[in-house]
C-alpha positions as CSV (number, residue, x, y, z in Angstrom):
1,X,-7.3,203.3,-121.1
2,X,-8.2,199.9,-119.8
3,X,-7.8,198.3,-123.3
4,X,-4.4,199.8,-123.7
5,X,-3.4,198.5,-120.3
6,X,-4.7,195.0,-121.3
7,X,-2.6,195.0,-124.5
8,X,0.5,195.9,-122.5
9,X,-0.2,193.0,-120.2
10,X,-0.8,190.7,-123.1
11,X,2.5,191.7,-124.7
12,X,4.4,191.1,-121.4
13,X,2.8,188.0,-120.1
14,X,0.7,186.5,-122.9
15,X,-3.0,186.4,-123.7
16,X,-3.4,183.5,-121.3
17,X,-1.7,185.2,-118.4
18,X,-4.5,184.3,-116.0
19,X,-4.8,180.7,-117.2
20,X,-8.6,181.0,-117.7
21,X,-8.6,180.9,-121.5
22,X,-10.0,177.8,-123.2
23,X,-7.6,175.7,-125.2
24,X,-9.0,176.8,-128.5
25,X,-8.7,180.5,-127.4
26,X,-5.0,180.3,-126.5
27,X,-2.7,181.9,-129.0
28,X,0.4,180.3,-130.4
29,X,3.2,182.4,-132.1
30,X,2.4,180.7,-135.4
31,X,-1.2,182.0,-135.4
32,X,-2.3,184.4,-138.1
33,X,-2.9,187.4,-135.7
34,X,0.6,187.3,-134.3
35,X,3.1,189.8,-135.8
36,X,5.9,187.6,-137.3
37,X,8.2,190.6,-137.7
38,X,8.1,191.3,-133.9
39,X,8.9,187.6,-133.3
40,X,12.1,188.2,-135.3
41,X,13.0,191.3,-133.3
42,X,12.0,194.2,-135.6
43,X,8.5,195.4,-136.6
44,X,8.9,198.2,-139.2
45,X,5.3,199.3,-138.8
46,X,5.8,200.0,-135.1
47,X,9.2,201.8,-135.8
48,X,7.5,204.3,-138.1
49,X,4.6,205.1,-135.7
50,X,4.2,208.9,-135.2
51,X,6.4,209.7,-138.2
52,X,5.6,211.1,-141.6
53,X,5.8,207.5,-142.9
54,X,3.4,206.1,-140.2
55,X,0.9,203.6,-141.3
56,X,-0.8,203.5,-137.9
57,X,-0.5,200.8,-135.3
58,X,0.5,197.2,-136.2
59,X,-2.5,194.9,-136.4
60,X,-0.5,191.9,-135.2
61,X,0.0,190.9,-131.6
62,X,3.3,191.9,-130.1
63,X,4.0,189.5,-127.3
64,X,7.4,189.1,-125.6
65,X,6.2,185.7,-124.2
66,X,5.5,184.3,-127.7
67,X,8.7,185.9,-129.0
68,X,10.6,183.9,-126.4
69,X,8.8,180.7,-127.3
70,X,9.6,181.3,-131.0
71,X,13.3,181.9,-130.2
72,X,13.4,178.7,-128.2
73,X,11.8,176.8,-131.1
74,X,14.3,178.2,-133.6
75,X,17.2,177.3,-131.3
76,X,16.0,173.7,-131.4
77,X,16.4,173.8,-135.2
78,X,12.8,174.6,-136.2
79,X,12.3,176.6,-139.4
80,X,9.2,178.8,-140.0
81,X,10.3,181.2,-142.7
82,X,9.5,184.3,-140.6
83,X,13.0,185.6,-140.9
84,X,12.8,185.4,-144.7
85,X,9.6,187.5,-144.6
86,X,11.2,190.1,-142.4
87,X,14.3,190.3,-144.6
88,X,12.2,191.0,-147.7
89,X,10.3,193.7,-145.9
90,X,13.4,195.4,-144.6
91,X,15.0,195.3,-148.1
92,X,11.9,197.1,-149.5
93,X,12.2,199.9,-146.9
94,X,16.0,200.2,-147.5
95,X,15.6,200.3,-151.3
96,X,12.9,203.0,-151.0
97,X,15.0,205.1,-148.6
98,X,18.2,204.7,-150.8
99,X,16.2,205.9,-153.8
100,X,15.1,209.1,-151.9
101,X,18.7,209.7,-150.8
102,X,19.9,209.4,-154.4
103,X,17.2,211.8,-155.6
104,X,18.0,214.3,-152.9
105,X,21.7,214.2,-153.6
106,X,21.0,214.7,-157.3
107,X,18.8,217.6,-156.5
108,X,21.6,219.3,-154.5
109,X,24.1,218.6,-157.2
110,X,21.9,220.1,-159.9
111,X,21.4,223.2,-157.8
112,X,25.0,223.4,-156.7
113,X,24.3,223.1,-153.0
114,X,26.9,220.4,-152.1
115,X,30.0,222.5,-152.1
116,X,30.8,222.0,-148.4
117,X,30.0,218.4,-147.8
118,X,33.3,217.8,-146.1
119,X,32.6,220.5,-143.5
120,X,29.1,219.2,-142.9
121,X,30.3,215.7,-142.5
122,X,32.9,216.9,-139.9
123,X,30.4,218.9,-137.9
124,X,27.8,216.1,-137.9
125,X,30.4,213.6,-136.7
126,X,31.6,216.1,-134.0
127,X,28.0,216.7,-132.8
128,X,27.5,212.9,-132.5
129,X,30.7,212.7,-130.5
130,X,29.6,215.5,-128.2
131,X,26.3,213.7,-127.6
132,X,28.1,210.5,-126.7
133,X,30.6,212.2,-124.4
134,X,27.8,213.9,-122.5
135,X,26.1,210.6,-121.9
136,X,29.3,209.1,-120.7
137,X,29.9,212.0,-118.4
138,X,26.4,211.6,-116.9
139,X,26.9,207.9,-116.4
140,X,30.3,208.5,-114.7
141,X,28.8,211.2,-112.5
142,X,25.9,208.9,-111.4
143,X,28.4,206.1,-110.6
144,X,30.5,208.5,-108.5
145,X,33.5,208.6,-110.8
146,X,34.0,212.3,-110.7
147,X,37.4,212.3,-112.4
148,X,36.2,210.4,-115.3
149,X,33.1,212.6,-115.6
150,X,35.2,215.8,-115.6
151,X,37.5,214.3,-118.2
152,X,34.5,213.6,-120.5
153,X,33.3,217.2,-120.0
154,X,36.8,218.5,-121.0
155,X,36.6,216.5,-124.2
156,X,33.2,218.0,-124.9
157,X,34.6,221.5,-124.6
158,X,37.4,220.6,-127.0
159,X,34.9,219.1,-129.5
160,X,32.7,222.2,-129.3
161,X,35.7,224.4,-130.1
162,X,36.6,222.2,-133.1
163,X,33.0,222.5,-134.4
164,X,32.9,226.3,-134.0
165,X,36.2,226.6,-135.8
166,X,34.9,224.6,-138.8
167,X,31.7,226.6,-138.8
168,X,33.6,229.9,-138.7
169,X,35.7,228.8,-141.7
170,X,32.6,228.2,-143.7
171,X,30.6,231.1,-142.5
172,X,29.4,233.7,-145.0
173,X,31.6,236.7,-145.4
174,X,31.3,240.1,-147.1
175,X,28.0,241.0,-148.6
176,X,26.6,237.6,-147.9
177,X,26.7,238.4,-144.2
178,X,24.5,241.5,-144.8
179,X,22.2,240.3,-147.6
180,X,19.4,238.0,-146.3
181,X,19.0,236.4,-149.7
182,X,22.7,235.7,-149.9
183,X,22.5,234.2,-146.4
184,X,19.8,231.8,-147.5
185,X,21.8,230.8,-150.6
186,X,24.9,230.4,-148.4
187,X,23.0,228.2,-146.0
188,X,21.6,226.1,-148.8
189,X,25.1,225.6,-150.1
190,X,26.0,223.9,-146.9
191,X,23.3,221.2,-147.1
192,X,24.0,217.5,-147.1
193,X,21.8,214.4,-147.1
194,X,21.7,212.0,-144.2
195,X,23.1,208.6,-145.2
196,X,20.7,206.8,-142.9
197,X,17.3,208.4,-143.4
198,X,17.7,210.8,-146.3
199,X,16.9,214.0,-144.3
200,X,18.7,217.3,-145.1
201,X,21.4,218.5,-142.7
202,X,23.3,221.8,-142.5
203,X,26.7,222.7,-141.3
204,X,25.0,225.6,-139.5
205,X,22.8,223.3,-137.4
206,X,23.2,223.7,-133.7
207,X,24.2,220.8,-131.5
208,X,20.6,220.5,-130.2
209,X,19.2,220.4,-133.7
210,X,21.7,217.7,-134.8
211,X,21.0,215.8,-131.6
212,X,17.3,216.0,-132.3
213,X,17.8,214.6,-135.7
214,X,20.0,211.7,-134.7
215,X,17.6,210.9,-131.9
216,X,14.5,211.4,-134.0
217,X,12.0,208.5,-134.6
218,X,12.5,208.5,-138.3
219,X,16.3,208.4,-138.2
220,X,16.2,205.7,-135.5
221,X,13.7,203.7,-137.4
222,X,15.9,203.5,-140.5
223,X,19.0,203.0,-138.4
224,X,17.3,200.0,-136.8
225,X,16.1,198.6,-140.1
226,X,19.5,198.8,-141.6
227,X,21.2,197.2,-138.5
228,X,18.6,194.4,-138.4
229,X,19.0,193.7,-142.1
230,X,22.8,193.4,-141.7
231,X,22.3,191.3,-138.6
232,X,20.2,188.8,-140.4
233,X,22.7,188.5,-143.3
234,X,25.6,188.2,-140.8
235,X,23.8,185.5,-138.9
236,X,23.0,183.5,-142.0
237,X,26.6,183.7,-143.1
238,X,27.7,182.5,-139.7
239,X,25.3,179.6,-139.7
240,X,26.5,178.7,-143.2
241,X,30.1,178.6,-142.1
242,X,29.2,176.6,-139.0
243,X,27.3,174.0,-141.1
244,X,30.3,173.7,-143.5
245,X,32.7,173.2,-140.6
246,X,30.4,170.6,-139.1
247,X,30.2,168.7,-142.4
248,X,34.0,168.9,-142.7
249,X,34.5,167.5,-139.2
250,X,31.9,164.8,-139.8
251,X,33.6,163.7,-143.0
252,X,37.0,163.7,-141.3
253,X,35.6,161.5,-138.5
254,X,34.1,159.0,-141.0
255,X,37.2,158.8,-143.1
256,X,39.5,158.2,-140.0
257,X,37.2,155.8,-138.1
258,X,38.7,152.2,-137.6
259,X,35.5,150.6,-138.9
260,X,35.7,152.5,-142.1
261,X,39.4,151.7,-142.5
262,X,38.7,148.0,-141.9
263,X,35.8,148.0,-144.4
264,X,38.0,149.8,-146.9
265,X,40.7,147.1,-146.5
266,X,38.2,144.3,-146.8
267,X,36.8,145.9,-150.0
268,X,40.1,146.1,-151.8
269,X,42.0,148.6,-149.8
270,X,45.3,146.7,-150.1
271,X,48.8,148.2,-150.3
272,X,50.6,148.6,-153.6
273,X,52.9,145.6,-152.7
274,X,49.9,143.4,-152.0
275,X,48.4,144.4,-155.4
276,X,51.7,143.5,-157.1
277,X,51.9,140.1,-155.4
278,X,48.3,139.4,-156.2
279,X,49.0,140.2,-159.9
280,X,52.0,137.9,-160.0
281,X,50.0,135.0,-158.6
282,X,47.2,135.6,-161.1
283,X,49.7,135.6,-164.0
284,X,51.3,132.4,-162.7
285,X,47.9,130.7,-162.5
286,X,47.1,131.9,-166.0
287,X,50.3,130.3,-167.4
288,X,49.6,127.1,-165.6
289,X,46.1,127.0,-167.2
290,X,47.7,127.6,-170.6
291,X,50.2,124.7,-170.1
292,X,47.3,122.5,-168.9
293,X,45.4,123.3,-172.1
294,X,48.4,122.5,-174.3
295,X,49.4,119.2,-172.6
296,X,46.2,117.2,-173.4
297,X,46.4,118.3,-177.0
298,X,50.0,117.2,-177.2
299,X,49.4,113.8,-175.6
300,X,46.5,113.2,-177.9
301,X,48.6,114.1,-180.9
302,X,51.4,111.6,-179.7
303,X,48.8,108.9,-179.0
304,X,47.4,109.3,-182.5
305,X,50.8,109.1,-184.1
306,X,51.6,105.8,-182.2
307,X,48.2,104.3,-183.2
308,X,48.8,105.2,-186.9
309,X,52.3,103.8,-186.7
310,X,51.1,100.6,-185.1
311,X,48.3,100.2,-187.6
312,X,50.7,100.9,-190.5
313,X,53.2,98.3,-189.1
314,X,50.5,95.7,-188.7
315,X,49.3,96.3,-192.2
316,X,52.7,95.8,-193.7
317,X,53.2,92.6,-191.7
318,X,49.8,91.3,-192.9
319,X,50.7,92.2,-196.4
320,X,54.0,90.4,-196.1
321,X,52.3,87.2,-195.1
């Protein structure tokens, strides 16, 4: 009794709630003996306690104090991989449950027991609505809203009449109503498989029995596992979309910043007219260089012709003398 009370205090306030533990004895959420699934908000081992799938109590520490510290660290951008571990664990449980559901449905199909699935689905849905309306009526009554509470109770009565009508339409008639064996077969023909936990349901189940099923630990455990699995996937998709949006905004700010535009202009970001004028200047300089190259050769050729002419004239004059 004392040990159980101590564990409850540890979970609520932390192992070092009294402040008398040595530094090396204080537990951090990253320590090996801390349940990482609980830190992420869902420990399947605890969910299945006291069910036919129970594996006993979880060996890890369940501490709300360390859970809060973990959530604060994650909110600051820390990554520990605990969510990945939980996701893989939840997927294993979902795959195992879905396999049992497929096998149960195949069994009913092979035995011809699924003839009234529509009626069973309707009665199960109505029973859930009845349960919800009753809770709302109680809440309105406790809050002093008498009119709203009475309105909820009237809806409950209407739902019960709908359920009884569906059950009467599918009730056994003729010899089946007198033959016990036929009654068992008729009852079996109205079975269906729960989409959440894989349990068998019947259209003949009373409101209390259906309420017990939907409120049972096994059904709630699988419902919580499926909801947490989808929650993790949705959060990951949301974070991915947020990162993409942040990258888009960051890129837009960089591309429209004055410094970036100035650097782009200094690195050749001129307008088309500037590029055209620059090309015209370059072509003009090129033509000038070509003319410069031709002029020295032409002057040299004229100079050589004059020298040869002068030399030839002198030679003729000398020969004349």
